N, C-alpha and C positions, 0 to 999 in steps of 0.2 A: 560470364566474367564475375565475376564480382566484386566492385568498385568500393575502395573502403571513404570513409567518409574525411579523411587527407584530399581526396578525388576530389569528390565533391565541395569541399571549399575550394580547392584551388577554378575550379570551372566559377563557383561564382564568386569569386575575387577578381576573377579575369573579365568576367562577363561587364563589371563594375567600370573597366576602366573606361575613360573617357573617346569618343575618336580625337584623334592626332592624340594623344598619350603615346608615353610606353612605358612599360616595365621589365625590370628584367628578370629571368626567373632564380636568381637570388633575391632579390627585394621583394618578389613574393613568399617563398618559401620562409623569409624574415618575417615579412609580415604577418601569417601563419603559425609563425609562435615555432620554429623550426627552420633554422639560420644555416645546418648544413645540406638542408632536403632542397637544394636547388637541383641538381641532377633528378633526382623525381620529380617535381616539378614539369622540366624537359618532357618524361620520358609518359608522363600525364596526358600533357596536352597534344602529345608525339600521338596519342590513342585516341584527341578527343571528336569522342561521337557527337558534339550538340552544336548545327549549325548556326544557330546564336552564341554560341565563346568566342570571340575575334584572338583566335588564336597569336594572328598577324601583329598584332602589337606590345606581345613579348617576346624581347631580344637576350644575347648576354650579355654579361655583364661588359662588354666592351663596346657593348652598344649595334655587335654585327649581329646580322638577317642570321635563320635556321639556311640552312645548306640545303636538309633536308625536308623544308616546311611542306608537310603535307598537302595541303589544297593548292597544286600543283608551280611547285619549287619557291624556290627562293627570288625569281623573278615574280612570281606571283607573288609574295611577301610586299616588295622593294613596290609593284604597281598598287596594291589595296594602300599600302604604308604613304606614297606618295596621293591617292585621292583624300589622305585624310590630315592630308597639310602637314606630315612629319617633316623635319629639318634634316637635311641632312650632311654626316660631313665626309663620306665620300659615296660609292655608288653603291656596295651593299654595307655601309654601317651608320647606323644614325644616330646625331648630337644628343648624349646624356643630362637633363638635366639641370 
């Protein structure tokens, strides 16, 4: 499968999210100059082949975790974020910004 330049831009940006922080799909799209591409960002990250891209640090616009998080599901995403001391609003929703 051929990956687009946008795909690699997404991976590069997500790699820069520091431990303990999260970004939304929409914020990533916006930072890359494609504000309407939040869904594309989600699809790219769902198919992430790189172990060093911390996809667990990306949530939806409401701070909700991903039901079908690729590496072990929503419980694994929560576990990783808790380990990084991310603050939660409720069980599966982080506090944004």
